[in-house]
N, C-alpha and C positions, 0 to 999 in steps of 0.2 A: 332631525330638524325641529326647531322650536316653534311650534305653532303660534305661541303667544307673540312672537316677534315677526311672524310672517303675516301681517295683517292685510286684509283686502284693501286695494287702493281704489276706493269706490267713488263717491260723488265728488271727491276732490278734483276729478278730471273733467267735469262735465262741460261747462259752458264758458270757458274763459274768453272765447273770442267774441261772443255776442256783446259783452259789456264794453268792449273797446272799439267796436266798429265805427261808432259815430265820432270818436275822439281823434282819429288820425286822418291823414291826407287821403282823400278819395280819388283814386286814379283809375281810369278805365283803359288807357291806351299805353302807358309807360314806354319806353324806348323800344318798342317791342316788335320784333319780327313776328310774322305769322307763324304759329307753331306748326311743326312738321311731324305729325304722328308720334307724340312722346310715348305712346304705348308700346313701341317696339322694344323688345327685350328678349335676348336669347334664352333666358331662364324660363320663359313661358313654355318651352318644350317639356319642362318637367311636369309630371302629372300625378294624379292621386294613386296610380298603380305603384308608385314608389313609397307610399306612406308606410306600409308594413314590411317592405323588403327593399330598403334603400340601397341602391347601387349606382352611384353617380360618378362620372368622370370629373375632372377638375371643372369647377363652375366659376372660378375667379377670373374676371376680366382684368386687363392690365390696369394697375392703379397709377395713373398718370395725372398730373395736374399742370396744365400748361400755364405759362406766364401770360397774363392778360392785363390789358390796360383798364383799370377799374375807375369808375366815376362815382363820386360821393353823391348819394341819393337819400332823400328823406324816407322814413318808413312808408311802406306801400300798403294800402288797404284796398283790396279789390272785392267788389260786390257784384255778383251776377256776370262776371267777366268770363270770357272763353277765347280759345284759340290765340293765346298770347305766349310769347317767350320772354322771360326776364333774364337778362344776361349782362354780366360785367358790372353789377352794382355793388358798391361798398356802403353798407348801412349800419349805423349805430342805432340800436333799438331803444335804449333807455327803459322806461316803464311800460312800453308797448312792444308788440311783436315787430321784428324787422320787416317781415312780410306776413300779412294777414289775408286769407282767402275765405270768402263766405259765398256758398252756393255757386262756385266756379267750376268750369270743366275745360279740359284740354289745355292745361297750363304746364309749361316747361320752365323750371327754374334752374339755371346752370351758370357755373363760373362766377358766382357771387361771393362776397365776403360779408358775413352777417355776424355782428359782434355786439357785446356790451349791453346786455339786457339785465334788468333787475326786477324783483317782485314776481308774483305769479304770472303776470301777463308778458313779462320780458323774454319771450322765447325767440328763437331764430325764425322759424316758420310755423305759423298756426293756420290750420285749415279746418273748416267746419262745413259739413254738407257739400263736399266737393267730390268730383269724379274725374278720373284720368289726369292725375297730377304726377309729374316726374320731377324729382329733386336730384340732381347729379352734379358732381365735380364742383361742389361748393365748399368753402371753409366757414365753419360755424364755431364761434368761440366765446367764452365768458358770458353765457346767456343762461336763463333759467332752465330751459330745455332746448335741445337742438331742433327737432321736428316733432310737432304734436298734431295728430290727425284724429278728428272726432266725427263720428257718423258719416264716414266717407267711403268711397269705393275706388278700386283700381288705382292704388297709391304706390308709387315706387320711390324708394330712397336708396340711392346706390352711388358708389364711387365718390363719397364725400369724405372730408377730413373734419373731425370735430375735437375740440379741446375745452376742458374745464366747464362742466355744467355746474351752476352755482345755486340751483334751487330758488326759493325754499320749497319745503314740502307743500303740496305734493308734486312739485316739479322735480327736476334733477335728472332727467333721462336724455340720452343722446337721441333716441327715437322712441316715441310711444304711440301705439295705435289704440284708440279707445272706441269701441263699437264700430270698428271698420269691418266691412263685410264684402262678400262676393269674390270673384276671381280677379287675377291680375295684381294682387298685393304682394310687394316684395320689399325686403330690407336686405341689401346685399353689398358686399365688398366695400364697406365703410371702415375707415381707420379712426379709432376713438380713444382718447386718453384724458384721464383726470389726474392732475398733479396735486399731491398732498400740499395742503396749505393754500391752494389757489382754487379749490373746488369744494362743492358741498352737494354731492350727487346722491341719487336714489338708485334706480335700476339703470343699467346701461341701455338695454333694449327691453321694452315692456309691451306685451300684448294683453290688453284688458278687455274682456268681453268681446273679443274679435274672432271672426270666423271666415275661413275660406269656403270653398265648395268641395264636393266629393271628387270633382274632376280637376280642380285647380286650387289647391290649398294655399294658405299664406306661407311664403318661404322666407326664412331668416337664414341667409347663406353667406359663408365666407367673410364674416365681419371679424375685425380684430379690436379687442377692447382691453385696455390696461388702466388700472387704477380705480379706486373707489373708497367708500367710507367717508366720514365716520359713521354713517347710518348703520343701524343694526336691524333694518328691515329691507335693505336693498340687495341687489344681485347684479351679476353680469348680464344674464338673460332670464327673463321670466315669461313663461307661456301659460295660457289658460287661467290667468288671474280673473276671478269672478266668472269662470266658464269660458267657453270658446270651443271651436270645432274646426277640424281639418287645418292643422298647422304643422309645419316641418321646420326644424332648426338643425342645420348640419354644417360641418366644416368651419365652425367658428373657433377662434382662439381667444381664450379669456385668461388674463393674468392679473392676479391680486385685485379683484374688483370690489372687495368689501366683505359683506356678511356671508353671502352665498355666491357660488360660482354660476351655476345654471340650475334652474328647477322648473318643474311643471306644477303649477299651483291648483290644478283642476282641469276641467274641460274634457272633451271627447275627441277621439280620432286624432291624437297628437303624437308626433314622432320627434324625438331628440336623439340625434345619432352622429357619431363620428366627429365629435367636438373635442377640443383640447383645453383642459381646465387646470390652471396652476395657481397656487397662492403661497407667498411667504406668510409667516406668522405676523399678523398685524393686530392692533387693538380691537378691530372689528371682525376679523376672519373667524368663521364658524364652520361652514359646510361647503363641500365642493359641488356635489351633484345630488339632487333630491326630487322627490315626488310626494305630494299629499293633496288631498282635496280640501282646500281651506274655505270653500263656499259649499258646505254640505247640503244646502237646500237645492243645489244644482248638480245633476248627475255628472259623474266623472268615470269614464271607462274607455277601453281600447287605447291605452297609453303604452307606447313603445319607447323605451330609453335603452339604447344599445350602442356598443362599439365606441364609447367615449373613453378617453384617457384622462385620468384625474390624479393629481398629486396636490393635496390641500393641507397646509400646515395651520394649526389652530393658534390663535392669539387672543381671542375674546377672553377677558379676565375670568368670567364665570365658568368658561370651559377649562381654562388653564388650572383653576383652583380644584377642578375634579381630576386633574392629572392627564387631561387630554393633550395630545401632541399633533396627531394627524386624524382628520375626519373627512374621508374622501366621499362617502356616499351613504344615503339613508332614505328610506321610503316609509310612508305611513299607509295603512289600508292595503288594498290589493297590490301584489307585486307587479310592477310593470313588465310587459313582455320584453324579453331580451336582457333583463337586468344582469344576469350572470356574465354577459359578454363585455361589460364595462371593465376597464383595467384600472385597478387601484394601485397606489404607490408607483405610478408610471414613471418611467425614466425621462422626465421632462423637467425643465427649470424655467425661470423667468426669461431666459435667453431664447425661448421659443418665439418671442417677438423681438424685433430689432431694437437697439438702444434708442435710435431716432425713429419714432413711429410717425409723427406728424411732420410733414415736409413743406406744407403750404400754410402761410399765415399772413 
C-alpha cells in the first residue's frame, strides 16, 4: 500500500452543514407523519462478542424498492426538529444539501428521491449534531456525497440505492461518518454504483474518526459497491481513518471501486471479515485489501482482517511499469489478526454483482 497516496481525510469533512443552514428553506413540520421508533433494526442484535470471532448468519434484509408517488419539494433544512418522518419527496439539491439536519433527533427519511447536487455542499443528506436518524429505501444520485453525518449518534443508513457520487474532494462518498460515536450506528444493505464518466468519487463508504462501543460497534454490513476512480486516494470501504474504535465491516461485496478495495487505515478494535473484493485492471486500481496506521500519532491495535476473498488486478500506471499484475493484499506495521485466512487470487469475477445493480431511479 502506498502511504503517500492514502492521505488522511481530515478537516475537509468538518462543518459543511453550518455554513448553509441560513441559506435554505427552514421547515419544521414538512409533510410529515409522526415518526414511529426509527431506531428499530434487527442488526442491533449483533454485539461486540463477535468482534474477534465473527460468526454471523445472513444479515441482509430484502432489497426492495416500492413504487411510490413522489412530490417535488424544495430542499429541506431542519433545525432542532424531532419526531418527524420525511417520505415521498423528490428534491433537486443544487449547491445545497437536498436534506440538511442540524441538532435534530428521531428523524426518519424514507422513500425519497434526492438528486443533482454540486459543489462541496451539494450532498443528498447532511446531518450535524443529530441523534437517532434513519435513512432507508431512498434513491440518491448525482450528488457530491450521498449521506454525510458529522458529530452524530445512532445513525442508520440502510436499504438505499445510490448512483454517481460527483465530489469534488473531499466529498465523493456514498456514505461518510465523521466523528460519529456511540451505539446503534449502521451502514447496511445499500446498493451503490459509480459509472465511469458520470462520477468523480472518493471512498464508497468512509468511517473517519468514528467509534462504536465495546457492546455495540459500528456495523458496515452487506453493502454492494461497484465502480470508482479516477481518484488514487479512494477505496471501496475505509475504516479507522484518523483513528476510530469498535467497528465491524462484513459481508460487503466490492467490485472495481478505484484505488483500493477495502482497508483499515488505523484505529483500534476493528474487524474486517468475510468480504468479497474484486477489481479489473483500471487506470487507478492498486490494492485489494490492506492495513496500515496512517495517523501514527493515534494508537492502532487489535485489528482483525480475516476470511476475505480478494482478486485484484493492477492497472495503475506506476504499478504496471514495475511489472505488477495482481496485488491482492498488503499490510504495514503489525500483522492483523487472522491475516493468513484471507483468500488471494480467489475464484471471483465482476459477475459477483448483477449487471443491473441499481433498479430505482
